N, C-alpha and C positions, 0 to 999 in steps of 0.2 A: 538449416534445412527449410525449404519452401513449404508453404501450406499444401501445395499439390503433391509434392514428392513423399510426404509422410502420411498420405491418406490412401490406403490401398483400395478403397471403395469409391473413389472419385468418379469412376465410370458410371456409377448408378445415378449420377445427376443428369445424365444424358437422356432427355425425355424421349427422343426418337431413335436411340441406339438399339440395334438388334439384340445385343447381349443383355442390355438392361430390360428390354421388353420380354425376352425369354425368361429372365430371372423373375420378373413380376408374374408372368403366367404360371411358372412353377410354384411360386409361393402361394398364389391365389388357389391353385388346385389343391395343394396340401391342406390349406385352411378349410376349404370347402369340404374336402373329404373327412376332415376331423370333426367338423361341427355342424354341417348343414344337411346331413343325410337322414336324420331321424325324424320321428313323428313329433318330438318335443319342439324341434326347431321349426318345423312346418306350422305347428299350431301357434307358436309364439309369433312368427312372421304374419300369420293370418290375423291374429288378434291386433297386432300393432297396425296393420294395414286398415283394419276396420276403424280404429281410433283416428287415424290420419284422414280417412275418407268420410268420416261420419257427416251425415247431412245436417245434423242439429248442432254442430259446433259453431262457435262464433269466430268469423274472420273479421278482425277489427277494422271498421271502415274509417275513411278520412273524408272530411267535409270540404267540398270545393264549390262555392256558390250555393245553389239550391239543391245540390245533389250530394249523396253519400257514395263514395267509390270504394270498391274492395276487389282484391284479387282472390279468386276462389278455385280450389282444386277438389276433385272427387274422383270416384272410380271411373265415371264416364268421361271425365275431362282431366286426365293426368297431367297435362302440361298447363292447363288452367284457363280460366275465363277472367278477363278484366271487364267489370260490369259496374253499373250504377243504378241508383234508385232515389226517390225522394224520401225525406224524413217521414212524411205521412204514410207512404207505402211501407217503409221499413218497420213501422210500428205494428204492422199486421203479422200474424203468425207465419204466413207464407207470402212474403213480399214478391211482387212482380219485378223482375230485374231486366234492365236494358243492357244487353250484352254488347259491349263496344268492340272487343277483340277476343277471338277464339284462337288461342295459341296452338291447339291441336290441329285445327283446320289450316292455320297459317303454315305450320311446320310441314304438313302433308303437301300443301300446294307448292311450297317453295323448296321442298327437299332439304330442309335444315332442321337441326335439333335445337329449336329455339327454347330458351329458358328465360322467364320473365325477369327483367332487371329494374322495373319501375317506370314511372312517367312523371314528367314535370309539366304541370298545367299552366297555361297562360293566365296571368292575372293583370287587370280585371277581365271580365268577359267569359273566360273559361271555355272558349270555342276551339282552341287548338292545344296540342300537347306534344312533347318530345318523348317518344317511347324508346327505352333501352332494352335490347334483346341480346343475350349472350348465346354463344354456341357451346352447349354443354354445361353452363353454369359458372363460368369463370368471371372474374372482375371485368375483364375486357369485354366490351359490348359494341354493337352497332347502334346508331341513333337514327331514328326516322320520325319525321313529322307526321302527326295523325290529326285528322279532322274529326272532332267529337260529334258534330252535328250529322255529318254524312257517314261516319263510321268507316272511313277509308284512309289509307295513307295518302298524303298529299303528293300528287305528281309534281316533280321538280321542286319539292319542298326541301327543308333543311334535312340533310342526310350526311352521316359520317360513317366511314368504314370502322371495322373492329379495332378498338383501342380502349385504353383506360381514360375515357374522356370525362370532362366536366362541362355541362352546358346549362344555360339559364336564359330565360326570356328577358328582353329589355322592353320590347313592344311587339306588335303583331308582325313586324317586318325586320326585326333585328334580334340577334341573340349573342350572348357571350359564349365563346368556344375555347376551351383548353383541351388540346388533344395532341396526338402524335403528328406533327407537321413535317417529319423527316429527320435526318441526322442532326443531332445537337438540340432537338426540341424537347427532350425528356431529361428529367433529373436522374441522378444515380439510383434513386428509389424506383424509377420506372414510371413516374407520374409527369404530367405536362409541366413544362417550364415556361411556356409562352401562352398568353391569352389574347385572342383577337375578338374584335367587334365585327360580326358578320351581317351584312345586309342582304336581304332576300334578292335572289336573282343575279347575284354577283359571284365570281369565283372565290372560293375560300382562300386561295393563295393571295388574293388581292385585299383581303380583309385587314383592317387597321389593327396593328398591335397596340394593346392598351396596357399590358403588363408583362414584364419578363422577370424571371427569377434567376438564381444562380444554379449551376449544375449540382452543387451539394445541398441545395434546399430539398425539402420534401416535394413541394409543388407551388405553382403560382395559381391565383384565383381572381375572379371578378364576379360581382353580383349587382343586381338592380333591385331597389325597393320601390314597388309601384304604388305604395299607399297614397291615395289622392291627397294633395296638399303637402306631402312629405316625400316626394319623389327624390331618390338619391341613388348614386352609384358608388360602389366601393371596390377597391382593388387591394391586393396584398400578396405577400409571400409567406408560405409556411416554412419557417426556418428549420424547425425540427418537429417532432411529434407534439410538443407542448408550447413552442414559441412561434409567434407570428408577428409580422410587420404589416400594418394596415393603414390605408389612406382613404379619405373621401376624394372621389374623382369629380371635379366640377365640369360643367358644360364646355368650358374653354380648355379642358385638358389639364388644369392645375391639380396637383396632388397635395392635399392637406393632411398632415399626419394626425392620426388619432392617438394621442399621447397617453395611452394606458400601458401598463406593464406588458412586456412581450409575452410573458407566460400566463396572462390573464385571459379568461373568456370574456367576450363582450357582446352586446346586443343593442341594436337601436330600434325603438318602436315609437313611431310618431315623434313627439318632442323629447322622448326620454332616452338616455344612455344608461345601460346597465353594465356593471363591471363585477365579475366574479373572480376573486383573487386565488391564485395558487401559492403565492408567497406574500409576506408582509409588504405593505405599500405606504411609505410616508408621503402624504399629500395634504395640502391645505393646513399644515401644522399638526396633523394627526397621523399616527401610524396605525393603519388598519390591519388586522391579522389575516393570515392565510385562511381561506375558507369563507371569508366574509362576502356579502353581496351588497354592492353600493349602487346608488342611483343619483343622477343629476340631469339637468337639461342639456341636451346635446349641443345646441347652438352656443349656449353659454360656455360649455366646456371647450369648444373649438376656439372661442374668443379669449380663453385664458383663465376663466374662473375655475376654481378647484374646490369649491364647497360641495362635499358629498354627503348624502343621507344614507345611513346604514339601515338596510332592510333585513339583513340577517347577520348574526354573529355566532360562530360555532362555539360549542363547549365540549367537554370531554366525552359526552355521550351523544351529541347531536351534530349532524352535518346536513348540508344542503345537497339534495339529489337532483333538483331541476327547477326550472321556472317556465311559465307559460303565460303569454299575453292573450287576453281577450281585447276587444276594442278599447275598453275603458278601465280594465282591471288587470292585476298581476296575480297569478296563482303560484304559490311557493310550495314545493314538495320537499319535505325533510325526512331524515331517518333518525330515529331515537333508538339506539341499540338495534339497528337494522329493522325497525318497525316504522311503517310509513305514517306521516302526519301531513295534512294539507290545510293551507289557509289561503284566504284571498285578501289582497292588499289593494286599497283604493286611494289614489291621490286626493287629498282633502285639504284644500287651501295650501298651507305651508308644510303639511305633514302627510302621513300615509295611515289610513285607518285599517285595522286588522280585524278579521273575523274568521271563524272556522269555515271551511268550504262545505256547503250543504251536500248531503247525500253520501258522505264517506262512512262506511261501516267501521266500528271501533276496532275489530280484531283482524279483519282481512287486510292483505296488502293492496293498496289502491294507487293507481297512477292515472294521470291525464293522458289520453291517447290523441286528443285533437281539440283545438279551439277554433274560433272564428274571428281572428284579429282584425280582419278587414271590415266586417259588417255588423258584428254583434258581440254579445257577451255569453254565448252558450259554450258549453264544454262537454266532451265525451269522457266518461270516467269508467275505467274497468277495475273491478275489485275481485280478488281471488286469493287463495291460500293453497298450501300443499295438499289439503284435503277438501277445499272448497272450490268447486268449478267457478268459472268466470261469470260475473254479472256485469252487463254493460248498461250504464245509466246516461241519460241526457239531462244536463243541468243548465240552469240559467242563473248567473250571478244576480242575487237579489230576488230571484223568483223560484219557480217550482223545480223539482227534480223528479224525473220519471224513469222507471225501469224499462229499457227497450228490449233486452234479450237476457235470458238466463241459460247458460249451457248446462245440460244434464250431466249427472255424474257418469264418468266413464269407467269407474271401478268401485267396488264395495269398500267404503271407508269405515264400516262398523268395527269397533274395537281398536281402531288406530288413533293415535294422538300425535300432536306436535309439541315438542319440548325444546326449550333453549337452554344451553349450558355454556359455561366459559371454561376454557382450558388455560393453563398457565404456560407460556412459552419459555424458552431457555433464558431470556433476559428479564423474565418476570411480567411481561405484557399479558393482559387478559384478552383472550381471543374467543369471540362468540361463535357458536355453531348451533344449527338446528338439527334435531333428531326427529325423524318421522317414522312411525311404525307402531307395533304392539308393545306397550310398555311392560306388559306382563310376560313377554316371551323373549327374555334376554339371551345372549350368547349365540344368536343365529347369524346367517349370512347378512353382511352389512356392506352397503355401497357408499363410499365417501367421495365427495367431489369438491373441487375448489378451483380458483382461477388465480387470484393474487397478482394482478398487473393492470397497468393502463387506466387506473382509477375506476375500473369496472366493479360495481357492487352486485353481489349475488343476493337477491331478495326472494322472499317466498313466492312461488309460482305453482300453478297447477299443471301437471304433466300426465296426460293419459297414458303415455308410453311407460313412464316410471311407475305410475299407479297400477296399470294392468300387468305390466311385464315384470315388476319387482315387488311392490308392496302387497298386491293381492295374492302373491305366491308365498308370502311369509317373510320377505326380506325387510330390512330396515334401511332407510335412506338418510344420509347425513350431508348437510351443506356447511362447509367451513368458510367463515368470513375472515380470511387471513390478510395480513398486511400486503401492500401492493395494490389492493383494491381501493374503492372509494367509500367504503362503509362509514368511515369516520373522517371523511374529507381529505384535504391535501396532506395532512400529517401522516395519515394511515398509508397513503400511497408513497410518499417520500421515504418512509421508514424502510421500504424494501426496494429502493431505486438504486440501480447501478451496483456499486460495491457492497451495498446493503442488501442485495437480493437474497442472501441466505436467511434473512429474518423471515421471509415468507415461507421458506421450506422448514425452518424450525417451528413456525406456527402450525403448519400442517401436520408435522410429526407429533407435536404436542396434542393436537386434537385426536390423532390416531391412538396415542397412548392413553388419553383420557377416556376414550370409548372403552378400552380394555379395563382400565381401573374401575370404571362404573359398572362393569359387568354387562355392557350392552353387546359386546362381541368379543372375539378372540383374534389374535393376529392371523391364524390360519383361515378364519372366516371373514376377514376384512379385505374387501376389494376397493380399488380406487379408480376413478375415471376423470379425465380432463381432456379438453380440446384446445388446439392452437397454443397460446401461452399456458393454458392449463395442461396441455400435453407436455410442455417443458417441465411443469411442476411434477407430473407423475413420472416423467423420465428421471428427474433428480431423486425422487423418492425411491425409485428402483435401484439406483446406483449408490445412494448414500444411506438409505434406511431400509434395506431389503427385508430385514427380519420383522418389520412391523406389519407386513402385508402378506396376504395369500394370493393376490392376483392384481395385475396392473393393466389398465387400458388407456391408450392415448390415441385420440383422433386428430388428424391433420397437425401433428406436433412440430414444434421447434425443438431441435435436439442437438444440432451441431453449432455450438457457439463460436467456433473458429471461423466458419464460412457463412454464417447466416446473413451477414450484411452484403454478401456478394450474390445472393440468390433472390431473384424477383424483388419483392417490396422490402426486403430485409434491411436495406440501408436506412429506411425511415424509422426503424426501431432503435437506433443507437442511443437516442436520448433516454430510453427505458433501460437498456442493458449495458451499454458501453460500446466502445470501438475496439474490436479485436486486433486491429493493426497498430494500436497504441500499446506499447509494452506493459505499462502499468494496468491498463484495462484488461489485457489478456491474462495478466497474472491472477486477477480475481475471477475472470470468466472461466479459465481452464479448471479451476478448483471444483466447479459444479457442472460444467458442460457434460450432459449425459453421454454423448457419443465418445468423449475422450476419457470417461471414467468407468467404462465397462471393463470388468475384470473377470477372471476365472477362479479367483481364490475363495469366493464365498458363494453360497447358494442364493439364487434369485428366485422370486416367485414367477410363475408363468406370466407371459406378456402377450397382449394383443395390440398390434399397431394397425391403424386404419388411415388411409389417405386417398387422394384422388390425383390422377394424371392431369386433370384439368384445373387443379388448384394453382392459380397464378398469383397467389398471395404468399402462402407458405409452400415452398418447393417440396414436392414429394420425395426429393432426395434425402431429406432429413429422416423420414421414416424408413426409406429403403436402406440407407447406410446403417442405421441403428439396428435394423433387423439382421443385416449381414454380420455386423460385429457381434451381436448377441449369439448368433448361430456359430460364429467362429470360436467363441469361448464355451460352447456346449450348453448354453442356456435354452430353456423352452420358450419359443416365440412363435406366435401365429401372426400372419400378415395378410391384409386384404387391401388391394388398391382398386378403387372404382375408376373406370376410364372416363367418367363424367363427374359432375357435381361441384366443381369449384371448391371453395373453402368450406362448404357445407358437406363435402364428400358424398353428396347425393343430389341428383337433378330433378327427381320426382318422388312421389310417395312410395312407389314400388321399390325404388332404390333405398329410400329412407327406412322402410320397413325391413329390408334385408340387412342393412348395416346395424340397425338397433337389435334385430333378432340375433344376429351374429354376436353382438356385444353382450347381450344379456345371457344368451346360451353359453358363451364362453365363461361368464362369471358364475352362472349357476353350476356348471359342471366343475369348474375349478375350485369354487368355494364349498361345493357340496360333496357328496360321497363319490360320485362318478368322476374319475379323472381320465380324460382322453389322452391318447398318445400324441403329444405335440412334436413338431419337427425339431430335430437337433442336428447340429453340424459341427464337426470338430476340425475340419480343414481350415487352413489359414485364410482362404478366400473361397467364395461360392463359385465364381466363374472367373477365369482369366480373360479380361476384356481384350477384344481385338483378336 
């Protein structure tokens, strides 16, 4: 039987279909009626909106030349302002900002629902940039050249229509362009397969092709390094989510292979080549372990030398979470049992000198948000915790560290504490998790979240939404660091890759059980939340471990593991999950695919599914079909689909406040005493399509 013929809800994948649209309107109306009509919801939404629009929050800036750039939204500017100021001005309590682009004014003038997608600033000089704007918040965006001095879009400048494009400057008159050039120019993942070198004033169709990938690659790419004295061009293919083929592109068009492992991350800075390993690498007579960071001189490596210096070697408790170049130094960020450590490394003769990075608090989670690798050795550092608002510091390697901004508390943390515990998973693995809340008030409503995929680490962070909407109301918040993430490096990720995916779900279930054993909560008062791959996690929890939870929430979730690779960007995720068209892969995928494991024989906790029609990464069909199947089997399910928002399910703060108020109101009512009447459906299908 074909994939299509055994799926009664396939018609819900039709984004523009009249039946599907009517189904979405009906589900939205039911959910709104059940959860959004009372004073509690209105108050919660208002509080969250105040958090999101607060004038005294820190929007983390990025340094480009002599300016700090940031994108800012507030109640008066819901679409946002792209603006900049000098470091001297930023030190003041009320900096004077130079507004470069007002998206609200632009959207009104052009009659478009523009959502900010970022900007690529020309280096050196910083006089021009390539601005990305999406309609409604999707990944696909238009690209337009912008003059930073005159604060206007460049007439007859570099411009691209809406697509999932990748662009980068070569010099003031040339850019690399990877975009939708027409039939055959995209991969099966929906990303560009062809890269061109485009000269100003010439038709894009005549631009020189510098790189082509294969149809089953994830994407092709090209980049230019403008560092004076080290100008270089690179091209490559992303073979899958973790493997790449990369070359140095010479001025004569010659491609010189950079012979590092395909699954390694790499970085070139001035004379140095960094290699971060995902798997063991035998090189130069030494086998370096997965998770190690190596360095050598780039030109010597291209010439065949293979002597590598080890800058970081993992252990059972420690992993590398990132690295950041300044002009003359390298900052390493590591995690020790999911707690941040930072140090600065300096090439010193034949070795590398190590020192602690100045300005790093002992207990907060700290991360580098920006450096100045072209011109200097400064760095911007933000430190925060579950109960500590963010502090932004400006440091200079070898010099002073100053506090630039401190965010005020957005909720009352008195009486709350952060504790870390370890649960024991089914195979004996110790799984860390953080518990935030009142340690003397156990047994209350608890919200547990996790992710468990793509090497993503869930580290301590300060959330005014969770703080004001959950913690300040007496809830407990829990973050589980399950396998599949990057908290303990490549080994932690690979432990839940492909056929080993159930290890992540066993870890999450172990944390849930441990919370009950410790008396922190009860199954009836334990809710779970996840987004995207985390939505897959909560979907599996619903269908495999329903008795552990009292409520389940999934935002923009992946749920149909039979067809995920045929929907939007799904083909790019097969290195993580497996290929459903391969019988052996489908055998392990079908065992946990939430959409295929919904049944009516056991009780499920109430479910809230949230998605966006404009999500062009994870198709809203996942959430739509899951809701329909849950309804078919008589389970309680609430559904909300925002018409905008992309993969974030919201395009502005008003929509974000609504989605989060809906989420928290659902959890409070479901895990508390008041149980709303949720929609049920016992018919085999919700609507007969066509």
